[in-house]
C-alpha positions in Angstrom: 0.1 0.2 -0.1 2.6 2.5 0.9 4.2 1.7 -2.5 0.9 2.3 -4.2 0.7 5.8 -1.9 4.0 6.4 -3.5 3.1 5.8 -7.2 0.0 7.6 -7.0 2.3 11.1 -5.7 4.9 10.7 -8.1 2.5 10.7 -11.3 0.6 13.8 -9.7 -1.9 12.6 -7.6 -3.9 15.2 -6.5 -5.6 13.4 -2.8 -8.0 12.6 -5.1 -7.0 9.9 -6.9 -6.0 11.6 -10.1 -9.6 12.5 -11.5 -9.8 14.9 -13.7 -12.0 17.9 -12.1 -13.8 21.2 -13.1 -12.7 23.8 -10.7 -14.9 27.4 -10.4 -13.3 30.3 -8.8 -14.9 33.3 -8.3 -12.5 35.9 -7.2 -12.6 40.2 -6.6 -9.4 42.1 -5.7 -8.6 46.0 -4.8 -12.2 46.3 -3.5 -10.5 49.5 -1.5 -13.2 50.1 1.2 -15.7 50.4 -1.7 -19.1 49.7 -0.7 -21.6 51.4 -2.1 -22.9 51.4 -4.8 -21.4 54.2 -7.7 -23.6 55.4 -10.5 -22.2 54.5 -14.1 -22.9 55.2 -17.5 -22.7 52.6 -19.5 -23.3 52.8 -23.9 -26.1 50.9 -24.6 -29.1 49.5 -27.1 -32.0 51.0 -26.5 -33.9 50.8 -29.8 -32.4 53.4 -32.1 -30.0 52.8 -34.6 -26.8 53.8 -32.2 -26.0 53.1 -28.8 -27.0 56.0 -26.0 -25.6 56.9 -22.8 -27.6 55.3 -19.7 -27.1 56.0 -16.4 -27.5 52.9 -13.8 -25.9 51.9 -10.4 -23.3 49.6 -10.4 -21.0 47.4 -7.8 -21.1 47.8 -4.7 -19.9 45.2 -1.8 -24.3 43.7 -1.5 -24.2 43.3 -5.4 -20.3 41.3 -5.0 -22.3 39.0 -1.9 -25.2 38.5 -4.3 -23.2 37.6 -7.3 -21.1 35.1 -5.6 -23.6 33.2 -3.8 -25.6 32.9 -7.0 -22.9 31.8 -9.2 -21.5 29.5 -6.2 -24.6 27.4 -6.4 -24.6 26.9 -10.2 -21.1 24.8 -9.9 -19.9 21.8 -7.6 -16.3 22.4 -6.8 -15.8 26.2 -6.1 -13.1 28.5 -4.4 -14.2 32.0 -3.2 -10.8 34.4 -3.2 -10.0 37.6 -2.4 -6.5 39.0 -3.8 -6.0 41.8 -1.7 -6.0 45.7 -0.9 -9.7 45.6 1.2 -8.4 48.3 2.9 -8.0 52.5 2.4 -10.0 54.1 -0.4 -13.1 55.5 0.6 -14.0 57.0 4.2 -15.7 53.7 5.3 -11.9 52.8 6.1 -11.3 54.5 9.1 -14.2 57.1 9.7 -17.3 54.1 9.8 -15.9 53.0 13.0 -12.2 50.9 13.7 -9.8 51.2 10.6 -11.2 48.1 8.5 -13.9 47.6 10.5 -16.1 48.0 7.7 -14.3 46.2 5.1 -14.1 43.0 7.2 -17.8 42.9 8.5 -18.9 42.9 4.7 -15.9 40.3 3.5 -17.4 38.3 6.7 -20.6 38.8 4.5 -19.3 36.2 1.6 -16.9 34.1 3.4 -13.9 33.8 1.2 -11.5 30.9 1.3 -8.6 33.1 1.3 -7.6 35.9 1.4 -3.3 37.4 0.2 -2.5 40.7 1.9 -1.9 43.3 -0.3 -0.1 46.9 0.3 -2.7 48.6 1.4 -3.2 45.9 4.5 -0.2 47.6 5.5 -1.3 51.6 5.6 -1.6 51.4 9.5 1.7 49.5 10.3 1.4 45.5 11.6 -0.7 46.7 14.7 -3.1 48.1 12.1 -3.1 44.8 10.2 -3.3 42.9 13.5 -6.3 44.9 14.6 -7.9 44.4 11.0 -7.6 40.7 10.8 -8.9 40.4 14.2 -11.9 41.9 13.2 -11.8 39.4 10.1 -11.7 36.2 12.3 -14.5 37.6 14.9 -16.9 36.2 12.3 -17.9 32.3 11.6 -15.6 32.0 8.0 -12.3 32.4 9.7 -11.0 33.0 6.3 -7.2 32.0 5.7 -4.9 35.1 5.5 -2.2 34.5 2.8 1.5 35.6 2.0 4.3 34.0 1.1 7.0 36.1 0.8 6.0 39.0 4.2 8.4 38.3 7.1 6.9 39.6 10.5 9.8 41.6 12.6 10.6 40.4 16.4 8.5 42.9 17.4 5.3 43.0 14.9 2.1 42.1 16.4 1.8 39.9 13.7 5.2 37.6 14.5 4.3 33.9 14.8 5.2 33.7 18.3 2.9 36.5 18.8 -0.3 36.1 16.4 -0.2 32.2 15.4 -2.0 31.3 12.6 -2.8 34.8 11.9 -0.6 35.2 8.1 0.0 31.6 6.7 1.9 31.1 3.3 -0.6 29.0 1.6 -3.4 27.2 2.7 -5.0 23.6 1.3 -8.7 23.1 0.9 -10.4 20.2 -0.5 -13.2 20.3 -3.5 -14.5 17.0 -5.2 -12.5 14.8 -3.4 -8.9 16.3 -4.4 -7.6 18.9 -2.7 -6.2 22.3 -3.9 -3.4 24.1 -2.9 -3.1 28.3 -2.4 -0.1 30.2 -2.2 -0.4 34.1 -1.5 2.2 37.0 -2.6 2.5 40.2 -1.2 4.3 42.6 -3.4 7.3 43.4 -1.9 8.8 46.8 -3.3 6.0 48.8 -2.9 4.8 47.7 0.0 8.4 48.7 2.0 7.9 51.7 -0.2 4.5 53.3 0.1 2.8 51.7 2.4 4.2 51.5 6.5 4.9 47.7 7.3 6.7 47.6 10.8 10.7 48.5 10.1 11.8 45.1 10.8 9.1 43.4 8.6 10.5 42.4 5.6 9.1 40.8 2.4 11.0 38.2 0.5 11.6 38.2 -3.9 8.0 37.2 -5.1 9.5 34.5 -7.4 11.6 32.7 -4.8 9.0 32.7 -2.4 6.2 31.7 -4.4 8.4 28.4 -5.9 9.6 27.5 -2.4 6.0 27.3 -1.6 4.7 25.5 -4.7 7.5 23.1 -4.3 6.3 22.5 -0.2 2.8 21.5 -1.2 3.8 19.8 -4.3 6.0 17.4 -1.8 2.7 16.6 0.0 1.2 15.2 -3.5 -0.9 18.7 -3.9 -0.5 19.2 -7.6 -3.4 22.0 -8.3 -1.8 24.8 -7.4 -3.6 28.4 -7.3 -1.1 31.8 -6.9 -3.2 34.7 -5.1 -0.6 36.8 -5.9 -1.1 40.9 -5.5 1.5 41.5 -7.2 0.3 43.0 -11.0 -1.2 41.6 -14.0 1.9 42.5 -15.8 4.3 41.6 -13.3 2.3 37.8 -13.1 2.7 37.6 -17.0 6.9 37.7 -15.7 6.6 35.5 -12.7 5.0 32.6 -14.4 7.6 31.5 -17.1 10.0 31.3 -14.1 7.8 28.8 -12.2 7.1 25.3 -12.2 3.8 23.8 -10.8 1.9 26.6 -11.1 -1.7 26.1 -12.9 -3.8 29.5 -12.2 -2.8 33.2 -11.1 -5.6 35.0 -9.4 -4.2 38.5 -9.4 -4.5 42.2 -7.9 -2.6 45.4 -7.4 -3.1 46.6 -11.3 -6.2 47.1 -10.7 -6.2 45.4 -14.6 -9.8 44.8 -16.6 -10.0 41.6 -18.3 -12.1 40.6 -20.9 -13.4 41.2 -24.0 -13.1 44.8 -26.9 -17.2 44.9 -25.9 -16.1 46.3 -22.1 -14.6 49.3 -24.2 -17.5 49.8 -26.6 -20.1 49.9 -23.9 -18.2 52.0 -21.7 -17.2 50.0 -18.9 -13.7 50.6 -19.2 -10.5 49.6 -21.3 -9.5 46.3 -20.9 -5.6 44.9 -20.7 -5.9 41.9 -21.8 -7.7 38.9 -22.2 -10.6 37.3 -19.5 -8.5 34.7 -19.0 -4.9 35.0 -20.1 -3.5 31.8 -20.8 0.3 31.4 -20.5 2.7 28.9 -19.7 4.8 28.1 -16.7 8.8 27.0 -17.0 8.1 23.6 -17.9 5.7 24.5 -20.5 2.3 23.9 -18.8 -0.7 26.1 -19.1 -1.4 28.5 -16.8 -3.8 30.3 -16.5 -4.5 34.4 -15.3 -7.3 36.4 -13.9 -8.2 39.7 -12.3 -10.9 41.5 -11.3 -10.6 45.1 -12.2 -11.6 47.6 -8.8 -13.8 49.0 -6.1 -16.1 46.1 -6.3 -17.4 46.3 -9.7 -17.0 43.1 -11.3 -16.9 39.3 -9.8 -14.5 37.1 -11.8 -15.7 33.7 -12.4 -12.8 31.3 -14.2 -13.7 27.6 -15.1 -11.0 25.1 -14.7 -10.6 21.9 -16.3 -7.8 19.6 -15.2 -6.6 16.2 -16.3 -6.4 13.2 -13.9 -2.5 14.5 -13.4 -3.2 17.9 -12.5 -2.6 19.9 -15.6 -4.7 22.7 -16.6 -6.1 21.4 -20.1 -9.0 23.9 -20.5 -10.1 27.3 -18.8 -13.0 29.7 -19.4 -14.7 32.3 -17.9 -16.6 35.5 -17.9 -16.0 39.1 -16.3 -19.5 39.9 -14.5 -19.7 43.5 -14.6 -22.2 44.1 -11.8 -25.1 46.6 -12.5 -28.6 47.6 -11.4 -31.8 47.5 -13.5 -32.7 50.8 -12.6 -31.8 52.9 -16.4 -32.1 56.2 -16.8 -31.7 58.1 -20.3 -31.4 61.4 -19.9 -32.3 61.7 -16.4 -35.8 60.1 -17.6 -36.9 56.5 -17.0 -36.6 54.5 -20.0 -40.2 53.4 -22.0 -41.3 50.1 -22.1 -39.6 49.5 -25.3 -36.8 51.1 -24.2 -36.6 49.4 -21.5 -36.8 45.8 -23.2 -33.9 46.9 -25.7 -31.5 48.3 -22.7 -32.1 44.3 -21.7 -31.9 42.7 -24.9 -28.4 44.7 -24.7 -27.1 43.9 -21.1 -28.1 40.3 -21.8 -26.2 40.3 -25.2 -23.0 41.9 -23.7 -22.1 38.8 -22.3 -20.6 40.6 -19.0 -23.2 43.0 -17.7 -24.9 40.8 -14.7 -28.3 42.7 -13.3 -27.5 42.2 -9.7 -29.7 43.0 -6.9 -28.1 44.0 -3.7 -27.8 41.3 -1.0 -30.5 41.8 1.5 -28.3 41.0 4.4 -24.7 42.6 3.5 -27.1 46.0 3.2 -28.2 45.5 6.5 -24.6 44.7 7.5 -23.6 48.2 5.8 -26.2 50.0 7.1 -24.8 51.3 10.4 -21.5 51.6 8.8 -23.2 54.2 6.7 -25.1 56.0 9.7 -21.7 56.1 10.8 -20.7 58.0 7.4 -23.2 60.2 8.0 -22.3 61.2 11.5 -18.9 61.8 10.3 -20.0 63.9 7.4 -22.0 66.0 10.2 -19.0 66.4 12.5 -17.6 69.5 12.7 -13.5 69.4 11.9 -12.1 72.8 11.8 -12.3 76.0 11.9 -11.1 79.0 9.3 -10.6 82.1 10.7 -9.8 83.7 7.5 -11.3 82.7 4.5 -9.3 80.5 2.2 -10.4 81.7 -0.9 -10.8 79.7 -4.3 -9.0 81.5 -7.2 -8.4 78.5 -10.5 -5.4 80.9 -11.6 -3.6 83.9 -10.6 -4.3 87.4 -12.4 -7.6 89.7 -12.7 -10.9 88.4 -11.4 -13.1 86.6 -13.6 -16.9 85.3 -13.4 -17.5 81.8 -12.5 -14.3 80.6 -11.7 -14.3 82.5 -8.9 -18.0 83.4 -7.8 -18.0 80.8 -5.0 -15.3 83.1 -2.7 -16.7 86.6 -1.6 -16.3 89.4 -3.3 -13.7 90.5 -0.5 -12.0 87.7 -1.5 -11.8 88.2 -5.0 -10.4 91.4 -4.6 -7.2 90.9 -2.4 -4.5 91.8 -4.8 -2.5 88.5 -3.1 -5.2 86.3 -4.6 -4.4 88.2 -7.8 -0.5 87.8 -7.4 -0.7 84.1 -6.3 -3.8 82.3 -7.1 -6.4 80.3 -5.0 -5.6 80.2 -1.2 -7.6 76.6 -0.5 -5.9 75.5 -3.7 -2.2 76.4 -2.7 -3.5 74.6 0.7 -4.5 71.6 -1.0 -0.9 71.0 -3.1 0.6 71.5 0.9 -1.5 68.8 1.8 -0.5 66.2 -0.1 2.7 66.9 0.4 2.8 67.3 4.2 1.1 64.0 4.5 3.1 62.0 2.1 6.1 62.9 4.2 4.8 61.9 7.1 3.5 58.9 5.9 3.5 57.7 2.5 7.3 57.0 1.9 7.8 60.9 1.1 7.9 63.3 -1.5 9.4 66.1 -2.7 7.0 68.1 -4.7 3.3 68.0 -5.1 0.7 68.8 -8.0 -3.0 69.8 -7.8 -4.8 71.9 -10.7 -6.8 74.7 -9.6 -9.8 72.8 -11.3 -9.8 69.9 -9.1 -10.1 72.4 -5.9 -14.4 73.1 -6.0 -15.0 75.7 -2.6 -13.4 78.0 -0.4 -13.7 77.6 2.8 -14.5 79.9 5.9 -15.7 79.8 10.0 -16.5 76.6 11.3 -15.9 73.7 8.5 -17.9 70.0 8.6 -16.3 66.8 7.1 -18.8 67.2 4.3 -17.4 70.6 3.5 -14.0 69.6 3.4 -15.1 66.4 0.8 -16.4 69.4 -0.6 -13.4 71.0 -1.5 -12.1 67.2 -3.1 -15.3 65.7 -4.7 -14.3 64.0 -7.3 -12.5 60.7 -5.2 -8.9 60.8 -7.2 -6.7 57.9 -5.7 -3.1 59.8 -5.2 0.1 58.5 -7.1 3.8 58.9 -6.3 6.0 59.3 -9.3 9.4 59.5 -10.0 10.4 62.2 -12.1 13.3 64.3 -13.1 13.7 68.0 -12.6 13.4 68.4 -17.0 10.3 66.6 -16.6 9.1 68.7 -13.7 9.4 71.7 -16.2 7.9 70.1 -18.4 4.5 69.6 -16.6 4.7 73.4 -15.3 4.3 73.8 -18.8 1.6 71.4 -19.7 -0.4 72.7 -17.0 -0.1 76.3 -18.6 -0.3 75.2 -22.2 -3.8 73.5 -20.8 -4.9 77.0 -19.4 -3.4 79.5 -22.1 -3.0 77.0 -25.0 -5.6 77.0 -28.0 -8.9 76.1 -26.5 -7.9 76.2 -22.8 -9.8 76.5 -19.9 -8.9 77.7 -16.4 -9.2 74.0 -14.5 -5.6 72.8 -15.1 -3.5 75.3 -13.9 -0.4 73.5 -11.8 0.0 74.5 -7.7 2.8 72.6 -6.6 3.4 71.9 -2.9 7.5 72.1 -2.5 7.7 73.4 -5.6 7.7 77.2 -7.2 7.9 79.1 -9.8 7.5 83.1 -12.1 4.8 82.4 -14.6 4.5 84.2 -17.9 1.2 83.8 -19.7 2.1 85.9 -22.5 4.8 83.7 -23.8 4.9 80.6 -25.9 4.7 77.2 -25.0 7.6 75.9 -23.5 8.7 79.2 -22.4 6.1 80.3 -19.7 7.7 78.5 -16.8 11.1 80.2 -15.3 12.6 80.6 -12.0 11.6 77.6 -10.9 13.1 76.0 -7.6 12.2 73.4 -4.7 12.1 73.4 -1.3 15.0 71.0 0.5 14.8 69.2 3.3 16.9 72.1 5.4 13.5 74.2 4.1 15.8 76.4 1.7 14.5 77.0 -2.0 16.9 75.7 -4.5 17.0 75.9 -7.8 15.2 72.9 -9.8 18.2 70.8 -11.3 17.1 69.3 -14.4 19.2 66.1 -14.0 17.9 65.2 -10.4 14.7 62.7 -9.8 12.2 64.1 -7.5 9.4 62.4 -5.7 6.2 63.9 -7.0 2.6 63.1 -5.3 -0.2 63.7 -7.7 -4.0 63.1 -8.3 -4.2 59.8 -10.5 -6.4 62.2 -12.9 -3.5 64.2 -13.6 -0.8 61.3 -13.4 -2.6 59.9 -16.0 -3.0 63.0 -18.2 -5.9 64.9 -17.3 -6.3 68.0 -17.9 -3.2 68.4 -20.3 -0.3 66.9 -18.5 1.1 64.8 -21.1 4.5 64.3 -19.6 3.3 63.1 -16.2 1.2 60.4 -18.7 4.4 59.0 -20.2 5.9 58.1 -17.1 7.0 54.8 -17.5 5.4 52.4 -14.9 8.9 51.9 -13.6 8.8 55.3 -12.4 5.2 55.3 -11.0 3.3 53.8 -7.9 -0.2 53.8 -7.3 -0.3 54.9 -3.6 -4.5 54.1 -3.7 -5.0 57.2 -0.3 -8.3 58.9 -1.9 -7.5 63.0 -1.8 -10.4 63.5 0.7 -8.4 61.3 3.1 -5.6 62.7 3.0 -6.8 66.2 3.1 -8.5 65.4 6.6 -5.0 63.6 8.0 -3.8 67.5 7.0 -6.5 69.1 8.9 -5.9 66.7 12.2 -2.3 67.6 12.3 -2.9 71.3 12.8 -2.8 73.6 15.9 -6.0 73.9 17.4 -7.9 77.1 17.8 -8.2 78.1 21.6 -12.1 79.2 21.2 -13.4 76.2 19.0 -11.1 73.4 20.3 -11.0 72.6 16.3 -7.9 72.4 14.1 -7.5 75.6 12.7 -7.0 76.0 8.7 -4.7 79.0 7.9 -3.2 80.7 4.8 0.6 79.5 4.3 3.3 82.0 4.3 3.3 83.9 0.3 7.2 82.0 0.2 5.3 78.7 -0.2 3.4 80.0 -2.8 3.7 78.3 -6.2 3.4 81.1 -7.9 5.9 83.2 -7.2 5.0 85.9 -9.6 2.7 86.0 -12.7 2.7 87.9 -15.8 -1.0 87.3 -17.5 -2.0 87.2 -21.4 -1.1 89.6 -24.0 -3.4 92.9 -23.5 -4.3 91.5 -19.4 
């Protein structure tokens, strides 16, 4: 009998007698505390000759719960996986109770079979992560938490001696009488560089750690291996050819939408590859790679066929984009005929999935939703002197300045240097990045992205209205030459042909002279960067600077073409919400004696981006 068992293991037996099987993997990643549905505009057929813009609710964790529950009932052998970055990104993370409490509660409505650590799980340090995992373990699910390449330091709250079993390299589950190994990976360099793991917590090379754990599982006769990899889609495709024995990669980190081109034409998003993406490992065996986009909008459904030796023979699947059925066209409900056409268009897409939110998950979410509503009414700051809103320096315009008081508009300092609130936001990004997100030398905020001035007692809701678009922040490594080009891009987007006031650059830690009357490429001069000692020094064209910037601008929004061209190797998605960074800045300010609230004040003139400003010809 012992010889027979050895023979089965040597021939690739998987603990189930070497029988072929089909495995269904239902997965999400990077939901980033996005628990509520959001409105989305799709291009769908309403019965006419061309698609029309149709607004509909999309995503939200209660829809994720429903979709996974429903899809799981349709297949016998199912894995439910979350590939990391559950945390950070909305006010639900740290304004609705303990950090990650809402996310843990909603994740437990699904009961994932495994969860791998993403870089943002470390945003509150190892102790913060331990608190989140305590919350995740409170329910009956006891979801295994995985990372094969993390090494928690001796002083870490998650060191194995203090928190045994909290984080493991892998887990083994059984489906259809056969064993399946699931290995977790956390992106190494990015977690150390942009999150906040404890100083003595380290991250091993991803390939080395993955292969070691795969080999350990295979030595136990487990030959169906799923790698839950929070390292990004491109990195997944690079790591697979260096590995032996992996069958499926369920990825995260890069927020990659995979699937057919119809995702683009319907307005869902631009796919970065096929769902699933088929590749081969070091030994030439088929490996299926998948990812499920971002923000609880997609549930991936992957079906994998294994032969008796545990090799993948086929993989197919669908990235289910979760939407509601409350369609509106130009703000109006569709006619009966239009509604039927829309339903047919959704069905024909193959990926749009009308999904009602889970009643149970909605009930779990409600108290956290109530807490966010209470927070929005909370007084968070006092502003003794109005922080004027001005998109561009120069003379007073009309609509661009109407939200500030007449007195603010008339102030000479505002005309010389631009908006106080715009400048304060840019400084907030810089100060918080230096304290929490791996550092920064300069920051950028375009003038039109800051929407209202502030004065008097400020509620959280008003602070959010300052930055209402929900942008995440990136960190880019840029040369001084690229910084100069970035500033020229901003002024060209304002003063070039067809320009508008919104893109005007407000920067933290960087100041310059602006001449709107000059030609493109010659409008910026005298650029200076504030060094660590607080002294201003000339911008060095050959030096590399860390730039903290909105995702919108980092990807070319508002005409910032230079930033869009920065290669992936020099850009990092920090993944923190702009408004949350602003709140962090507010909380760091000194208290006003009378109100006891943090006081927001105008910055010293030397910190304003625009040192001098010359308007367009004739102004």
